[in-house]
N, C-alpha and C positions, 0 to 999 in steps of 0.2 A: 581583522581579517581583510586581506587585500581583495581588490576587485577581480583579480585573476582566478580567485577561488569560486567564482560564480559563473556558470556556463549555461547558456540557453540554446537548445538546438532549434533548427528551422522547423522541425515538426512540432515542437512545443509552441513556437510562435503562431503557427497555423492553427493549432488546437485552441489557443487562447483567443485568436481572432474570431474563430467560429463561435466560441462561447459568448463573446461580447456581442456578436451579431444576432444570435438567436435568443439570448436570455436577457431578462430585465435586470435592473440593478439589485433589487431585493433578492432575486434568486442567485445572482452572482455572490452576494454576501453570504447567503445561506450555504453556498458551497465552499467559499474561501475560508470561512471561520473554522469549520471542521478540519480542513486540510492543514491550516495553520496550527491547530491544537495537536493534530497527529504528528506533524514534523517537530513541534516543540517538545513533545514527549520523547522523541528519538534523541534530540539534541541534549536534553537534560540527562537522559540515561547514559549517553555516551560520555558526557562530562563526569558523571558520578562513577562510571566504570574506569575512568582514567584513560579513555581512548582519545586519540587525536583526530579531530575533524579536518580533513584535507580539502574538501571542496563540496559545493552544492551544484547539482545539475538538474535542469528541467528538460525532460525528454518526452517523447510520445508515450512511453510506458509509465510516465509519472515523474514525481520529484524524487531525486536520488541524493543520498548523502554518502560520500566516499570517506572512509575513515581507516585508520591504521592503529596498530597497537596490540598488545597481548594481555588478555584478562581471563583466559580460560573459557570453556564452553558456557558456564553460567553467565558470565559477563556479556557474551555475544547474544545469548538467548534473551537476557534482560533488556539489552538495547533494542532488539528486534520487537519484543513484546510491548515495549513502552509506548510505541506509536498507537496501536489499536487500543491499548488501555486508556491512554489519554483521550482518544476519540470517544470511547464509551463514557468516560467521566464528563466530557463536554456534552454528549448527548443527554445525559441525566440532568446536567445543569441547565441546558437550553430548554429541555422539556419542562422543568420546574419554572423557569422564567416565562415560558409560553403560557402556563396555567395561571401564573400570577398577573401577567400583563395582557393576556389575550392576543399576543403577537403571533400572527400567522407565519411571519418570516422565521421567528424563533422555533416554532413547531416544525416547519419544513427543515430548518437547519439541524434540529435534533434528529429527525428521521433520516436525513442524509448521512449524518455522522454515525448513527447506529448501523445503517446498511454498509457504509464504507468500512467500519471497524470489523464487523462480522465477516465481510468478504475478505478483508486483509488477513484474517486469521485462518483462512483455508490453507491446508498444508501443501501449497503449490508454489513453486518459484515463478516469478520473482516476488511474490507477496511475502509479507512479514511472517505469516504462518509457515510458508515454505522455507524461509531462512531458519526459523526455529527448528522445523523438522529436519532440515539438512544438517544442522549442527548436532542435533541429538543422534541422528543416524550415523554420522561420522564418528561420534564418540562411542557408539555401541557396536559398530562393525567397521570393516575397512572403508577407507574413503571412496575407493572405486565402487564398491557395492552400494555405499550410501548415495553416491551420485546417480548411479543407475536406478536405484529405487525411487529417488526424487523425480527423475525424468519420467519414469513409467507412471508414477502416481499423478504427476502433473498432466500427462496426456490423458489418463483415465478420467480424472476429475473434470478437465477441460472439455472432453468429449461428452461426458454425461451432462454437464451444464449446458452445452450447446444443444443437445437433444431435448432437454427440458425447456430451454429457452425457445426453441422452434415450436414445441408443442404449445407453450403459453402464447406465443405470437399467433399461431394458427387459431387459437381460441379467442383472439382479440384482446389479450391482456398485455399488449405492448412488446417491444423488441429489446427492452433493457437487458434482460438476462442473456439473450442470444448475443447481443453486442459485446457484453462483458466476457462471455465465453470465447468469442472470436479473438478479442484482445488478449485473453489469457493464453490461448493456444499460440498466437503469434509471438508472444513475449517469452515463450519458453527458451531457456538457455540451451545453446548447442555446443556441446564439448567443452564447457567451461568448468574449471575446477571449483569446488565449493570453498575450499580453504585457499585464500589468496593473500598476498602481502597487503593488498588494499581491499578492504571489505566495502560493500555497498548495501545501504538500506533503502 
């Protein structure tokens, strides 16, 4: 794979710099390993489905894999679901290792992987759960209606998550959910077709 297939945006560089500045090495590893497991799950599933990986992109909305090919709804759903499933498998393995070794980093990594995997399964674009839902919606109804339903569901879930996050923040339970909800609302696609010649995970 040529170097031209890897792209890093300025926003991703800034986000990485902030993480390196505020987090210690152990916490960075605890985050990096679940992310790697998630993306590896996508890559393996794409290969198994016979789809072609065109490029990898690091953006403010996360790591993206651009791919192309035709494998039917089941293949695209499998490719989207493989990331969260790999993350759940990693969470289980890391939690087992944490119990055996007493490693706090492994326990933290397991918790992060579990949260990221469950969050990614929400039926909201651009999350993997949203891509699964959009594929199924387009197979059950017209693509225009499927897109509209995905956008409306994304706004509804994002708004509900923001309200809950603000409530938790007001009760002194941290701003994590509120920040995730803001990101989710800002990352909503605007006027993009769900079925494209080049797909993105």
